[in-house]
C-alpha positions as CSV (number, residue, x, y, z in Angstrom):
1,M,262.1,127.8,12.9
2,S,260.5,126.4,16.1
3,T,257.7,128.4,17.7
4,S,256.7,129.0,21.3
5,K,253.2,130.1,22.4
6,Y,252.7,132.3,25.4
7,C,249.6,133.7,27.2
8,R,248.8,135.8,30.3
9,L,246.3,134.8,33.0
10,M,245.4,135.5,36.6
11,H,247.1,133.0,38.9
12,E,246.9,133.1,42.7
13,G,245.5,136.6,42.5
14,K,248.0,138.2,40.2
15,P,248.6,138.4,36.4
16,V,251.3,136.1,35.2
17,W,252.8,134.8,32.0
18,G,252.3,131.2,30.9
19,Q,253.7,128.9,28.2
20,I,251.3,126.7,26.4
21,S,252.0,123.0,25.7
22,D,249.1,121.0,24.2
23,E,246.2,121.8,26.5
24,T,248.3,122.9,29.5
25,I,249.6,126.3,30.7
26,Q,253.0,126.2,32.4
27,I,253.2,129.1,34.8
28,L,256.3,131.4,34.3
29,E,257.9,133.5,37.0
30,G,259.5,136.8,36.1
31,D,259.5,139.0,33.0
32,L,258.9,137.3,29.6
33,F,260.9,140.0,27.9
34,G,263.8,139.8,30.4
35,Q,264.6,137.0,32.9
36,F,262.0,134.3,33.7
37,S,261.9,130.8,35.0
38,I,259.4,127.9,34.7
39,A,257.4,127.5,37.9
40,D,256.2,124.2,39.3
41,H,252.5,125.2,38.7
42,K,250.5,124.1,35.7
43,V,246.8,124.8,34.9
44,A,244.5,123.5,32.2
45,L,244.1,125.8,29.2
46,I,240.5,124.9,28.7
47,G,238.4,126.9,31.1
48,T,241.1,129.4,32.0
49,K,240.2,133.1,31.4
50,L,243.1,134.6,29.4
51,L,244.2,138.2,29.6
52,P,245.6,140.2,26.7
53,P,249.0,138.6,25.9
54,V,250.8,142.0,25.7
55,T,252.1,144.6,28.3
56,P,252.8,147.6,26.0
57,S,253.9,151.0,27.0
58,K,252.2,152.1,23.7
59,I,250.0,150.7,20.9
60,V,251.1,152.0,17.5
61,C,248.7,151.4,14.6
62,V,249.1,151.5,10.9
63,G,246.3,152.6,8.5
64,L,245.7,151.9,4.8
65,N,248.5,149.3,4.5
66,Y,246.7,147.0,2.0
67,A,246.0,148.3,-1.5
68,D,242.5,146.6,-1.6
69,H,241.6,148.3,1.7
70,V,242.7,151.7,0.3
71,R,240.3,151.2,-2.6
72,E,237.4,150.3,-0.3
73,S,238.2,153.2,2.1
74,Q,238.9,156.1,-0.2
75,S,237.4,157.3,-3.4
76,S,240.7,158.6,-4.6
77,N,242.5,155.2,-4.4
78,V,245.7,157.0,-3.6
79,V,248.2,154.6,-2.1
80,P,250.1,156.2,0.8
81,Q,253.7,157.2,0.1
82,E,254.6,156.7,3.8
83,P,253.0,154.6,6.5
84,V,249.9,156.2,8.0
85,L,250.3,156.1,11.8
86,F,247.9,156.6,14.8
87,M,247.9,155.3,18.3
88,K,245.3,153.7,20.6
89,P,245.3,154.3,24.4
90,L,246.1,151.5,26.7
91,T,242.6,151.7,28.1
92,S,241.3,150.3,24.8
93,L,243.0,147.0,25.4
94,I,240.9,143.9,26.1
95,G,241.6,140.2,25.9
96,P,240.0,137.2,24.2
97,E,236.3,136.5,25.1
98,E,235.9,140.0,26.6
99,T,233.2,142.3,25.3
100,I,233.6,145.1,22.8
101,V,231.3,147.9,23.9
102,A,229.9,150.0,21.1
103,P,229.4,153.5,22.5
104,P,226.3,155.6,22.1
105,Q,228.2,158.3,20.3
106,S,228.7,156.1,17.2
107,Q,226.1,154.5,14.9
108,R,228.6,152.3,13.1
109,V,231.3,150.4,14.9
110,D,233.5,148.2,12.5
111,Y,235.9,145.3,13.0
112,E,239.4,145.5,11.5
113,G,241.4,142.2,11.8
114,E,245.1,142.7,11.9
115,I,248.5,141.0,12.5
116,G,250.0,142.4,15.7
117,V,253.7,142.5,16.2
118,V,255.3,142.7,19.7
119,I,258.7,144.3,20.3
120,G,261.2,142.3,22.3
121,A,263.9,144.8,23.1
122,R,264.4,148.6,23.5
123,C,265.3,149.9,20.1
124,K,265.7,153.2,18.2
125,D,266.6,154.0,14.6
126,L,266.6,150.4,13.4
127,S,267.0,149.7,9.7
128,P,264.5,147.3,8.1
129,E,267.3,144.7,8.0
130,E,267.8,145.1,11.8
131,V,264.1,144.8,12.7
132,A,263.7,141.0,12.8
133,K,266.0,140.5,15.8
134,N,264.0,143.0,17.8
135,I,260.6,141.3,17.1
136,F,259.5,139.1,20.0
137,G,256.4,137.6,18.5
138,V,253.0,137.9,16.8
139,T,249.4,138.1,18.0
140,C,246.0,138.9,16.7
141,V,244.5,142.4,16.9
142,N,241.1,143.8,16.2
143,D,241.4,147.5,15.5
144,V,237.8,148.3,16.4
145,T,236.7,151.6,14.8
146,A,233.8,154.0,15.2
147,R,233.7,154.5,11.4
148,D,231.2,157.4,11.4
149,L,233.3,159.4,13.9
150,Q,236.6,158.5,12.1
151,K,235.2,160.0,8.9
152,K,233.8,163.1,10.8
153,D,237.1,164.0,12.5
154,L,240.3,165.3,11.0
155,Q,242.3,162.8,13.0
156,W,241.4,159.3,14.3
157,T,241.9,159.5,18.0
158,R,238.2,159.5,18.9
159,G,237.1,156.9,16.4
160,K,239.8,154.5,17.4
161,G,240.3,155.2,21.0
162,F,237.2,154.1,23.0
163,D,237.5,151.7,25.8
164,T,237.4,148.0,24.6
165,F,238.4,149.1,21.0
166,C,241.7,147.0,21.0
167,P,241.0,143.3,21.5
168,V,244.3,141.4,21.5
169,G,245.1,137.7,21.8
170,P,244.6,134.9,22.5
171,Y,248.3,134.1,22.4
172,L,251.7,135.7,21.7
173,V,253.8,133.4,19.5
174,T,257.5,133.5,18.7
175,G,259.3,132.2,15.7
176,L,256.7,133.0,12.9
177,D,257.6,134.3,9.5
178,C,256.2,137.8,9.5
179,K,256.7,138.1,5.7
180,N,254.1,135.4,5.0
181,L,251.3,135.2,7.5
182,N,247.6,134.7,6.7
183,V,245.0,136.9,8.5
184,I,241.3,136.2,8.5
185,S,238.2,137.9,10.1
186,R,234.9,136.1,10.6
187,L,231.6,137.8,11.7
188,N,229.2,135.4,13.2
189,G,231.1,132.5,11.5
190,E,231.1,134.1,8.0
191,T,234.5,135.0,6.6
192,R,234.7,138.7,5.8
193,Q,238.4,139.4,5.5
194,T,241.2,137.2,4.2
195,S,244.7,138.2,3.2
196,N,248.4,137.7,3.8
197,S,251.2,139.9,5.1
198,R,253.0,139.6,1.7
199,Y,250.3,141.9,0.3
200,M,251.0,144.8,2.6
201,I,252.0,148.1,1.0
202,F,254.8,148.5,3.6
203,S,256.3,145.3,5.0
204,I,256.4,144.7,8.7
205,A,260.1,145.4,8.7
206,E,259.6,148.7,6.8
207,L,256.8,149.7,9.2
208,I,258.8,149.1,12.4
209,S,261.8,150.8,11.0
210,F,259.7,153.8,10.0
211,I,258.1,153.9,13.5
212,N,261.4,153.4,15.2
213,H,262.9,156.4,13.5
214,I,260.2,158.5,15.2
215,M,260.0,156.9,18.6
216,T,261.9,154.6,20.9
217,L,260.2,151.2,21.1
218,L,260.2,149.3,24.4
219,P,259.9,145.6,25.2
220,G,256.2,144.6,24.9
221,D,255.2,147.5,22.7
222,L,252.4,146.5,20.2
223,I,252.4,147.4,16.5
224,A,249.1,146.8,14.7
225,T,250.1,146.5,11.1
226,G,247.0,147.4,9.1
227,T,243.8,145.7,8.0
228,P,243.0,144.1,4.6
229,E,239.8,144.8,2.6
230,G,236.4,143.6,4.0
231,V,236.0,145.8,7.0
232,G,232.4,146.2,8.1
233,P,229.9,147.0,10.9
234,M,229.1,145.0,14.0
235,K,225.8,145.0,15.7
236,N,224.7,144.1,19.3
237,G,225.3,140.5,20.0
238,D,227.6,139.8,17.1
239,I,230.6,137.5,17.5
240,I,233.8,138.7,15.7
241,E,236.8,136.5,15.3
242,V,240.3,137.4,14.1
243,E,242.7,134.6,13.2
244,V,246.4,135.0,12.4
245,E,248.2,132.0,11.0
246,G,250.1,130.2,13.7
247,V,248.7,132.2,16.5
248,G,245.0,131.2,17.0
249,V,241.6,132.8,17.1
250,L,240.8,136.1,18.9
251,R,237.1,136.0,19.7
252,N,234.9,138.8,21.1
253,R,231.2,139.6,21.5
254,V,229.8,143.0,20.8
255,Q,227.5,144.9,23.1
256,R,225.8,148.2,22.3
257,N,225.2,150.6,25.1
258,G,222.6,153.2,24.3
């Protein structure tokens, strides 16, 4: 299956979609999830500041979706019988090379590298078999987490919801096989997480079907599909990278305030 790679950027003072070919971004006019055309404008990829390549109405996240991560996270080692869901606010969204701000309320802020799936069409009550045709593409997600606050609270909104806690990017890629995608996280160049979507407890098709029987999904909505084992803390000045096979590398620096 052929793939296409898209990004978002500021062009002539407004956010636009672009399609990447080699080291060039071809500017698109219109809605990537609806009608669009190829404009006459091109810009160099190198040196262009990229925006998050998603425009979601909501960010739906999945917890405890790799057995090894369940073991490192819980003393009980109980594998969930249904997907564990939570949501991040849109204000947590940042793009590649933007700064993750560790808030003063937390003493431990962790990285969680994940495969992000973006919905292509409005849908409700899809079966797992119907999901594939409603997936637009794949991106990289870092589900940044204030671990101490997550463990303190009964639910995860505070620990997951700070501004800058959802880096996404650098690209949105169509045509990838979601059943067999590698995901890797590196902290300051050292590999800390490595796994593949085939090791998920609930497949991406199962996750989206489960979510879609709860809520209508709209074009551009982002599903963060869970993190493998190897999560860990980040300190001021650290560089965290999340790589998804076929997508690229999402790179962010950490800054601690307070």
